[in-house]
N, C-alpha and C positions, 0 to 999 in steps of 0.2 A: 500226452503228448509231453509235457508237461514234467512226467515225472520220467522221460526217457534224456529233454533235455538238461534235468541235474544231473544226470549221471557223467556228461560232457562231463572229459578233462579238463584243463588249462595250456595250453601249448606251452611249449618245455624249450623256455627261448634264455640265454646269455644276455644281463643287464650290461651294459657298458657308462657310465658315465653316470654323475647324477646322486645326490647325497639324499635323497630320499628316509636312510636314517631308520627304516623302519620294518624291515625284512631282516630274520634273523633263523637259520637254521639249514636247512637244505639250499637256500641260494633263493635269488630273486625270481619274482612271477615270469615276467616281461624282460624286455630291452628298452628304455624307455633313453629320452633324450635327458642332457645334465641340467642340470638346476641353471640357470643362467636368467636375466632378465635380459630381453629384446628390445633392441632397438628402431626407431624405420630408420631408413637409409632411401627408398625414394622418395619422390616428391610425392602430396598427398592430392587424391581423387578432390578436382573442387567446381562444384558445377553451377557455383554464383561469380558472376561479375565481382568483381570491387566496388561500382556503382550498384547493384545488389545487395550486397553484403548491407551497404549504407545504407539503402532503402528499409532492410528488413533491423538495422539499427533505430532507424528512425519510426519507423513500429511500433518498437517495444518501451520506445524514450516516451511515443506519445502517451501508451499505455499508461507509464511511469506517472507521467504527470495531468493526464486530463481523464483516468478511468478511475487507474489507483489499485491497490492488493488489499484485500482483506488481512490482518491479523488476530487473531484469538486470541494476545495474549497481550494481559495491559502491561508486563514489563518492558516488552517489548513496542508497545504503540508508545509508552511512555518517555523510552531511551531515542527515539524517531523523531519525536516531536523536540526532545531535547535538542536535539541533531538541526532542526530547522524546516523539518517536515510537517503537512498539512494535513491532520485530521479531520476528515469529513463526521458530518453529525450525530453519524452512525456511532460514533466511539473506536472503532476498529478500521475502516478504510483511510489508507493511508497515502496520499499523494507527494509525487518524491522531484524533484527536480536533476535534468539532466545531469547537470552540474555535480550535483551531490552525491549522485549513484556512480558516477566515472572516477568522482575523485576517491571515492571507499575501494571501490571495485580495484584500485590502482595498488592498494593498501595488500592484498592478495598477492604469496608468494605465488608463478609463475608455473615453477617445481619443488619440489619436498620431498622428505627422505619419512617414512614411520621405520621402527624399529622396534621388533619385539622380543620375546624372551631371549629367544636366539638370536644374538646381531649378525651370526649368517645368512636367515633370512631377511635384512632389512630390505626395503623396496625404496624404489624413486617414483614420484607421481610426477607428470609433465612432462615437460620439452617433449623430444624424441623417443620417452620411455615408454613402452607399454608391458601391463602387470593386470591377470589373469584371475579370478576369484570362480564359485561352483557356483548351481544355484543357489536361490535364498529367498525362503520364504510360504513355501508352496504348503498349501495343508494335508495333502496326498502323496504316496509315494509307489514305483508303482515296480514290480520287477517279475519275470516268466517262471519264477518258481511261486509265489502268492497274489499274482495278483495286485488290484489296484486297493488300497487301504490308506485308513487317515493316518496322519501318520507319528510314529511312538519313538521314545525314545535310543529304542533300537535301531530304528532306522537310522534316526535323527545321528546315533553315534558310526552307525556302520559309513551314513557318507563322508563325516569326518576326516574318517581314518584316508578313505579314498583322496579325498582333496592333501590331507595328510601326502599322503606315499606316490603323487603326481608333480612331479616337478615343471610340468607348463601350467600349473595353480600356484600362483604367488601370493592370494589370501582367504582367508573364512569370510563371503560376504553373507551374513547371517548368518541366519539355521536354515541347512541344508536342505531337510524337513520342518515343519513345526509339531512338536514332542509334544503332540498334544495328553498323553495320559501323566504327563502333571500337572500341578493344578496351576492356573495365571499368575497366584500372588508369588511365585519361588521357580517358575520356570524358570526363571532369565539369573537366577542363580545355578539351578544344575544343570541348566545348558552352557554358558561360559564355562562353567567348572567344565563339564566335557570337551570343551574347547582347548582350553588352558592345557587341560592335560596329557590327551589326546591330538593336541597337534603344537608346534613352534608357531607358526608362521604368523602373519600380522593379523589381528583381529578387529571382530567387526561390531559394536554394539548396539542396539536400536534405543532410539532416541523415543520412548514412551513414557513421556512422566519423570517427574523429579527425584522418587525411587531407584528407578532401573535402570538408567545412565550414572546416579550416584556407586551403586550397588558395583556396575561395572567397571567404570573407572579406576574405582579402589578393587578390582580381582585383577586387572590386566599389569597395578602398579604392583599389590606384591605378588605375582608370580614372576613377573621381573627383579624383587627385590629391589627395589629401586624409594627412595624418602621421595617424597612430595615435590621435591625442586627437584629432582631428576627427570621425575616424572612430567614435570611442563617443561619441563627445559629443550622439547626436542619430541615430537608426534613419534607415538607409542600405541596408535589401537585411533580409529574412524568410525565415523557415523555415517549414516545416508540416512535425509528427510525426501518427502517427497509432499510437494502443495497441495490441494486439493482443487484442483484443476474446475471449473477457471479459476483462478484469481483470487487463491483464500489459504494462507499457512494458515493449520490448527496452533491448536493451546500445546497436545502432548508432545508433536517437534519439533517445534519454539524453542521450546523447554528444553528439551535436550540437544537440540542444537546452540544455545545462548553457555547451558553449561560444558557442553564440551569446547568450544572458544575460548569460555573463562580462560580455562588450563590448557589451551596453545593444543588441542589436537582438533583433529581438522572433521569438515563437515561434508559429505557430498550430497549437495540441493538438485535435487530431480521432478522437475514438475511430471504429471502424468498425464503429456497432453494427446490425446491421440484422438488426431484431424477427424477428421465428422462428429464425433461425441461429445469429449469436452474440450476441442478445439478448432478450429478452423478447419471446414475443409481441405481449404487450401496448403497446402506444406509451408509457403513462405508466411501466410495468417499463423502456420502453428506455430516453427518457429520462432516470430513473432514474441508470442504470446508465451513459449515455454520461454524466450531469453528473459520478459518481462519479470514470470513470476521466479525466476533461476537469482535473476543479479539484484531482483530486491530482495531475495533473502538473505545473499552474498553480502550486501552494504552491510543488514542490520547486523552481521559478525561480526563485519568491520568497526562498528562501532560499540559492540561488546568488546573486542579486545586486536584492536590494530595489527596486522601482518599474519593475524592465525590463517592456518592453512585454509581453503575452500573450493571446492570441486567444482565447475558448470557440469549439471544432468543434465542427457539427452533420452529421453525412452517415446520419443515423436514415434504412431505407426498412424495408420489407422486402423478400421473398422469396417467389416462387412455390411454392404449398405443397405445387403437384403432382410439381415438378422438384426444387425447393432452389435456382433461379435466382436472382441479385439482381433484382428491379422496381427499377423508377424514372422518378418522373413521374407516381406514385400517390394518389390522395386521401391515402392513410396517410400518404403524404413531408412533402405541400402540411401536413397537419395539425404532423406532426412539427417540420417545420423553424421553423411559424407557435411553436408552444410550445420548441422551442428558444428561439425570440426574446424569449418571456418568461423563462424563465430565464436567460438572458445577461443582461437589462438588469436581473433579482432580484440577482445577483450584480455589477452597473454591467459588467461587462464588453463587450468587442465582440463580435459574431456571426460566425461564416466558416458560406456555405452553400455548392450547388451548384446550375448548370443541369447536369439530367441526364436520361438518356434509358434504355431498353433494345433501342430497335431496330436494326436492323439493314443501314438503308439510309439515306436526309435523305427518307425517305418523310413522308408523314402521320402516321403515328404517330410518328415522329421531333418533327412540329411541334408535337403535341399533348401529349408527352409534354412537352416541355420546356416549353409555351405554361407547362404546368401546375408546374411546378418552379421559371420564372421568376415565379408568381404564387405561390407559396410564400414564395417569395427574400424579394421585394415586400413582401406583407402580415405576412409575419413581423418586415419590417424587419431585414433580413439588411446586415449594415455590409459583409462583402469575401467576393465571389460568386467561386468556381472554378470552373473547369471552362463557364467563360461562352460558350465558340461551338467545335464544334466536334466537339465529342462523341457518339460511337454504341458501340452495342453495350455496354450499362453500363462503359465506359470504357476496352475494350479497344481502342478504332479512334481513330483523328482522320482525321472528313475534310473536304477544303475543300471541300464545296459545301455541309456542313452549316456549317461553321464561314463562311458568309457568311449564308446562310439566317439564325445563328441572331444574325450582328452587325444585321441587319433589328429582328428583336428585339428583342436588348437595347435600342437605338437606340429605339422604341417607348417599353420600359417606362420608359427614362430620359426621356423625354418627358413619358409618362402623368404622373409624380411630381411634375411642376412645379408651382407653383403658379397655378391659378385667378386671374389679376387681377378684376376687380368693383370700376370705377371709375364714374365718371358717363359716362365715354365710352363703358365697355368695358357697360355695361348698356343703351345705345343708346335710351332713351328719341325724343330728337329723330329718327331714322333709322326710328324702326319710325311717326314723327309724318307725315314726310315721304313714308314709301309709303304708309300705307294701303292699308283693305280690297282686298285682290282684285293687288296688284304683287308687285316682286320689288327682292329688295335688288342685284342686282353689278352693275349700275353706280352706283352709289349713293356718294355721297363717304365714307361711310364704312365699304362696305367698299373703295372703290378704295383709301383707305389704306395697307389691314391684308391683304390677298388674300397678297400673296406670304408673309406669315410668319403667316398665320391658324393653320392649321394644318397640321400633321408631311405631309412630303411622303416618302415612299417609296424609294429606292432602288433595292429587288429587287421590290418587287409590281409587276404587270401592271395598271393600274387599266380598259384600256381597254375598249369593247366586245366582245364576242364577231367580230363583223366584220372591225375593225383585229388584235383578236389572232392572230384567223388567216391573215389577209394578211402578218402579220410572223413567222408560222411555224409561230406553232401553239407556242411555246415554256413548258413546263411550268417552275417556280422550279428545277429543279435544276439543269436544262440554261442559263439567265438565267446561275445561282450561278457553273456551270463558263466560263462565258465573264468574267465581272467577276475571279474570283482568278489568272484566268490572264494577264488587263490589269495588275489590278494588279502581279502581279508583272515580267511583262515592264520597266516601267518604271522599279520601285524603285529603290532610292539608298539606302544608309546615314545615317543623321545625321549630322551633324560630330563630330568629335573632338581634343581637342587635339594633336597630333603628340606632345609629351612625354608626356603621360600613353599615349595606344599604344603607344610602343615600351618605356615601362616591363613593359603588358601584357603586350605580346608575347616579353621575353624574360624573364620571370619565368617564362609558361608554358612558354618552351622549355626553360631549366631544368628545371623539375619532371617534364619529361618525361621529358627526360635522367635524372633519376631515379630514376624509374618511375612515376612518379604514387601509384596508392595501391593499397594489398593486394590482391588477391583469391584467390579462394577456386580459381582455376585458371591 
């Protein structure tokens, strides 16, 4: 079956619009939407009343004031105590007054830009803006040709190339699959080097201790040819940290986040609050805990550098109470994301959430769970969407075919949020008058002037009738997706990069590898 699948050719389609900038030769593989940064035009869905938002806020403040959050980093504890917070006898649990927390988080910008090495790929995070990144950090990958395998550098590079190609993806969120065949001491050097040379979009770096984050900041600076002053003048990259829920922030992530804040680079703070496991079984309780954990770290980062960009991260979902396994794309996940949007707006902070599913292959379950996740993301008005394309198995696997399927959904969601024009010409009274009763609009001037751009055109969906679909091989969506990703990778060429910047980046990476990279536990 697999051998037959791999012989299918990609559909031959014309690509309109877009600055993918990475296909050469015989022409593009698909017709995709142009590079834009979508913005929300509708009102958000808000499950909570203002009284309920205030009640969740009060719960979060009570956690911070009476229970506390553990900060397993001496410098973080020192900073917070100096700012007037109380440390308990264990030396790591910090109590924060609500006035302190609200004063500090008010310093974080509600909106900011991130400018990568290609300024045309600049993105705005916050406000009514939305941006998407691909799946990040799974240890495994899968496709119809190879099956499911442990992550490799080749698979890592393949997925970076797909991220660069698709205009509906605006940033690189973490490693699209962990390149396990690179030693952990130098993995961050080779992986970010690959990302910086195969893509010109906004980059993420992992906050996993001192050496990794310092190396990655220097690599982003060198790739863009920036002075240290230029690098720190405006955001150029970002990181994401997760609390160890419940109520704990660990040393490696705190160290990286504080170093990023010192240099004015954004941190997304995303508590890992699975309702019923690491957070209360009630959504209101889980969101209150998520808020307490997130705001505690954002307040710390504002102590490090007032005004440094930060994002309120939401990752609240539920578990299967029969097995304890995480569940995603659930009604609870949708509601939690919408509620998180309300809390982020209450604190005037940008919101991060994710496109998730628990399915084990790119089947109908994967599609409906991701569609539900994306509906929660869009209706909750998430600003920064992680894991937008390729996520399977609750984040344990990156699927090539799911990547293509997700990009179709992302394009449709981004098309959905566009404003609906309502001019006199759009209302089309004269066209209706001309056609009259019993006529049709196919050949009218009104239709002929607009038919090429009137509706969203998919690149993966097959809208042919059954007979034509059968004549073309009866190919389901995952097999069509398989042909598309292979055609894209076959014709991929990296975006242009300044030769001097490339040489400086290469030299730095080689030097740091000779020095041993970052320490590991093995």
